[in-house]
C-alpha positions as CSV (number, residue, x, y, z in Angstrom):
1,M,64.5,78.3,89.9
2,I,68.1,78.0,89.0
3,K,68.7,78.0,85.2
4,G,71.5,78.3,82.8
5,T,71.1,82.0,82.9
6,T,71.2,82.4,86.7
7,Q,73.8,84.8,87.9
8,L,76.0,84.0,90.9
9,L,76.4,86.0,94.0
10,G,77.9,84.9,97.3
11,V,79.9,85.4,100.5
12,I,83.4,84.2,101.2
13,G,84.9,83.5,104.6
14,Y,86.7,80.8,106.6
15,P,84.6,79.4,108.1
16,V,81.4,80.7,106.4
17,K,78.8,78.1,107.2
18,H,77.5,80.2,110.1
19,S,76.7,83.2,107.7
20,M,73.1,84.3,107.6
21,S,73.7,86.3,104.4
22,P,72.4,83.6,102.1
23,I,69.1,83.6,104.0
24,M,68.4,87.3,103.6
25,H,69.8,87.7,100.1
26,N,67.9,84.7,98.6
27,A,64.7,86.0,100.2
28,A,65.3,89.4,98.6
29,I,66.1,87.8,95.2
30,A,62.9,85.8,95.3
31,T,60.9,88.9,96.2
32,L,62.5,90.9,93.4
33,G,61.9,88.0,90.9
34,I,65.4,88.4,89.5
35,D,67.6,85.6,88.0
36,Y,70.2,85.4,90.7
37,V,71.3,83.0,93.5
38,Y,73.5,83.7,96.5
39,L,75.8,81.0,97.9
40,P,78.4,80.6,100.7
41,F,82.0,79.9,99.6
42,P,84.4,78.7,102.2
43,I,87.8,80.0,101.1
44,A,90.9,79.2,103.1
45,P,93.3,82.2,103.5
46,E,96.1,80.6,101.4
47,R,93.6,80.0,98.5
48,L,92.1,83.6,98.4
49,K,94.0,84.7,95.3
50,T,93.1,81.4,93.4
51,A,89.5,81.8,94.4
52,I,89.2,85.4,93.2
53,N,90.7,84.4,89.8
54,G,88.3,81.5,89.7
55,F,85.4,83.8,90.4
56,A,86.4,86.0,87.5
57,A,86.7,82.9,85.2
58,M,83.2,81.7,86.4
59,G,81.6,85.1,85.7
60,L,80.5,85.8,89.3
61,T,78.6,89.0,89.5
62,G,79.8,89.9,93.0
63,F,80.3,88.7,96.6
64,N,80.5,89.7,100.2
65,I,83.6,89.2,102.4
66,T,83.7,88.2,106.0
67,I,86.5,87.1,108.4
68,P,89.4,86.6,107.7
69,H,89.5,88.1,104.2
70,K,88.3,91.7,104.6
71,Q,91.8,93.2,104.7
72,T,93.8,90.7,102.7
73,I,91.5,90.9,99.7
74,M,92.3,94.6,99.1
75,P,95.5,94.2,97.1
76,L,93.7,91.7,94.8
77,L,91.1,94.3,93.7
78,A,91.6,96.8,90.8
79,H,89.6,99.5,92.5
80,V,88.8,100.2,96.2
81,S,86.4,102.9,97.2
82,P,87.6,105.8,99.4
83,V,85.4,104.7,102.4
84,A,86.9,101.1,102.2
85,Q,90.4,102.6,102.0
86,A,89.7,104.7,105.1
87,I,88.3,101.8,107.0
88,G,91.0,99.5,105.8
89,A,88.7,96.7,104.9
90,V,86.4,95.6,102.1
91,N,83.1,93.7,102.6
92,T,81.5,94.0,99.1
93,V,83.0,93.2,95.7
94,W,81.6,93.4,92.2
95,W,82.8,92.8,88.7
96,N,82.9,95.9,86.4
97,E,84.5,96.4,83.0
98,G,86.8,93.5,83.3
99,S,88.0,93.9,86.9
100,W,87.0,93.6,90.5
101,H,85.9,96.6,92.5
102,G,85.4,96.8,96.2
103,T,83.8,98.9,98.9
104,N,82.7,98.7,102.5
105,T,78.9,98.9,103.4
106,D,79.4,98.1,107.1
107,A,79.6,101.8,108.1
108,A,76.4,102.6,106.2
109,G,74.7,99.5,107.7
110,F,75.7,100.6,111.2
111,M,74.5,104.1,110.7
112,A,71.1,103.3,109.2
113,P,69.1,102.7,112.5
114,L,70.8,105.7,114.2
115,Q,70.1,108.0,111.4
116,A,66.4,106.9,111.5
117,L,66.2,108.4,115.0
118,G,66.6,111.9,113.6
119,R,68.9,112.8,116.5
120,D,71.6,115.5,116.3
121,W,74.7,113.4,117.0
122,S,77.0,116.4,117.1
123,Q,76.4,116.6,120.9
124,S,76.9,112.9,121.4
125,P,80.5,111.5,122.0
126,A,80.8,107.9,121.0
127,L,82.6,105.2,123.0
128,I,83.6,102.0,121.2
129,L,84.4,98.9,123.3
130,G,87.1,97.0,121.4
131,N,89.7,97.8,118.7
132,G,89.4,95.0,116.2
133,G,88.4,95.2,112.5
134,A,84.7,95.8,113.2
135,A,85.6,98.9,115.3
136,R,87.2,100.5,112.2
137,A,83.9,100.6,110.4
138,V,82.2,101.9,113.5
139,V,84.8,104.8,113.8
140,A,84.1,105.8,110.2
141,A,80.3,105.6,110.8
142,C,80.5,107.7,114.0
143,H,82.6,110.3,112.2
144,Q,80.0,110.5,109.4
145,L,77.2,110.8,112.0
146,G,79.0,113.9,113.3
147,C,80.0,112.6,116.8
148,P,82.3,115.2,118.3
149,E,84.5,112.6,120.0
150,I,85.2,109.0,119.2
151,L,86.7,107.1,122.2
152,V,88.1,103.6,121.6
153,V,88.8,101.4,124.6
154,G,90.8,98.3,124.5
155,R,92.8,95.9,126.7
156,S,96.1,95.8,124.8
157,A,98.2,99.0,124.7
158,E,100.1,97.7,121.7
159,K,96.9,97.0,119.7
160,L,95.4,100.4,120.7
161,A,98.5,102.2,119.5
162,A,98.4,100.4,116.2
163,F,94.7,101.1,115.8
164,A,95.3,104.9,116.4
165,Q,98.2,104.9,114.0
166,G,96.1,103.3,111.3
167,W,93.9,106.4,111.2
168,K,96.7,109.0,111.0
169,T,97.0,108.6,107.2
170,S,93.2,108.2,106.6
171,P,91.4,110.9,104.6
172,L,88.6,110.9,107.1
173,Q,90.7,112.1,110.1
174,P,88.0,111.3,112.8
175,P,88.2,112.9,116.2
176,L,89.7,109.7,117.7
177,A,91.3,109.0,121.0
178,V,92.3,105.6,122.4
179,H,92.2,104.6,126.1
180,A,93.1,101.7,128.3
181,W,90.2,99.6,129.5
182,D,90.8,100.8,133.1
183,R,89.7,104.3,132.0
184,L,86.2,103.2,131.3
185,N,84.6,104.5,134.5
186,D,85.9,108.0,133.8
187,L,84.7,108.0,130.2
188,L,81.2,106.5,130.5
189,P,79.5,109.5,132.0
190,R,80.6,111.6,128.9
191,V,79.1,109.6,126.1
192,G,75.8,109.6,124.1
193,L,76.5,106.4,122.1
194,I,78.2,103.3,123.3
195,I,79.0,100.4,121.0
196,N,80.2,96.9,121.8
197,S,82.4,95.7,119.0
198,T,84.0,92.9,121.1
199,P,82.8,89.3,120.9
200,V,81.9,89.3,124.6
201,G,78.3,88.1,125.0
202,M,78.1,86.2,121.7
203,A,76.5,82.8,121.7
204,P,77.2,80.3,123.2
205,H,78.5,82.7,125.9
206,G,75.3,84.8,126.1
207,A,75.5,85.4,129.8
208,A,78.6,87.5,129.5
209,S,78.8,91.3,129.1
210,P,81.7,93.7,128.5
211,L,80.4,96.0,131.2
212,T,79.1,95.5,134.8
213,D,75.7,96.7,135.9
214,A,77.5,99.5,137.8
215,Q,79.3,100.6,134.7
216,I,76.1,100.7,132.7
217,G,74.7,102.9,135.4
218,L,77.4,105.5,134.8
219,L,76.0,106.2,131.3
220,P,73.8,109.3,130.7
221,S,70.1,108.4,130.6
222,Q,69.7,109.6,127.0
223,A,72.6,107.4,125.8
224,V,72.1,104.8,123.0
225,A,73.6,101.3,123.5
226,Y,74.5,99.4,120.3
227,D,75.8,95.8,120.3
228,L,77.2,94.5,117.0
229,I,76.3,91.0,118.2
230,Y,72.9,89.6,117.1
231,T,72.9,86.2,118.7
232,P,71.5,85.9,121.3
233,R,68.8,88.5,121.0
234,P,69.0,90.5,123.2
235,T,72.6,90.2,124.4
236,Q,73.3,90.5,128.1
237,F,74.8,94.0,127.4
238,L,71.6,95.2,125.8
239,Q,69.5,93.7,128.6
240,Q,71.5,95.7,131.0
241,A,71.1,98.8,128.9
242,S,67.3,98.4,128.6
243,T,67.0,97.8,132.4
244,A,68.9,101.1,132.9
245,G,66.5,102.9,130.5
246,L,68.9,103.3,127.6
247,M,67.8,102.8,124.0
248,P,69.2,99.5,122.7
249,F,70.2,98.4,119.1
250,D,71.7,95.1,118.1
251,G,73.8,94.0,115.1
252,L,70.9,92.4,113.2
253,E,69.9,95.8,111.7
254,M,73.5,96.5,110.7
255,L,73.6,93.1,109.0
256,V,70.4,93.8,107.1
257,Q,71.4,97.3,106.0
258,Q,74.9,96.5,104.9
259,G,73.5,93.6,102.9
260,A,70.8,95.7,101.4
261,A,73.4,98.3,100.3
262,A,75.5,95.4,98.7
263,L,72.5,94.0,96.9
264,E,71.7,97.4,95.4
265,I,75.2,97.6,94.0
266,W,75.0,94.2,92.4
267,T,71.4,94.4,91.0
268,Q,70.9,98.2,90.5
269,Q,67.5,97.7,92.1
270,P,66.1,99.1,95.4
271,P,66.4,96.2,97.9
272,P,63.4,94.8,99.8
273,V,64.8,95.7,103.2
274,E,61.8,94.6,105.2
275,V,61.8,91.2,103.5
276,M,65.5,90.8,104.3
277,R,65.0,91.7,107.9
278,Q,62.0,89.4,108.4
279,S,63.8,86.5,106.8
280,L,66.5,86.7,109.5
281,L,63.9,87.2,112.3
282,D,62.1,84.1,111.1
283,Y,65.3,82.2,111.0
284,L,66.5,83.3,114.4
285,S,63.1,82.5,116.0
């Protein structure tokens, strides 16, 4: 029930109508029995500053950020956490003592299912397909996991160089190396964790995969395959990985876990993670 006392949470992006965050957050809010509601806010890039000022005037408690605002919002915040500074992007914002504070929960969300395996990642080099914004959070997560090498593969030499340069002033200093896409076959036999951070295979192009069957076959048998995409489920990439006997993870758990971390920041209550996960599974089915 929305009342005069109901506090506002939300997600901003452009577009944002595809976001599943309202589904899982409102399911969690109902389970916790707290007086909040979570809404999507489509904010065009040129209106971002106006929107943030408006949120402050409205008394918004906090919000998530998705494309294209994760980087451009940073100068508009009074405080940005060290992890968000290292990643170079913010996905969670809250109002505190008269100003906006921001952090990034994507890395924690990515790590959660991998940490649950109880594996020693210090012997597992990671290979990331793609060098976009999502890859930055994955680099930070792999560094925190303890991966001894983090190999980033991309198709544009210019973008790869810019990606590597962006980490040189980071306090994290991950063991990062960037490689051209044509080096993949040499790199695949070395890795214990492979992550698809590209949009290849996302609905409505679910038959596509960033790797061929032969390339999947080059991965060690104990490797873990992680696709940040969660529609379709499973992606073609993860179907290939499963057929090859690799352990698959998709981006749904990352979505759930990063959302749970954000909800805990806003409400100061332990989030009902299982409820959040099930709400998305029900929706997707």
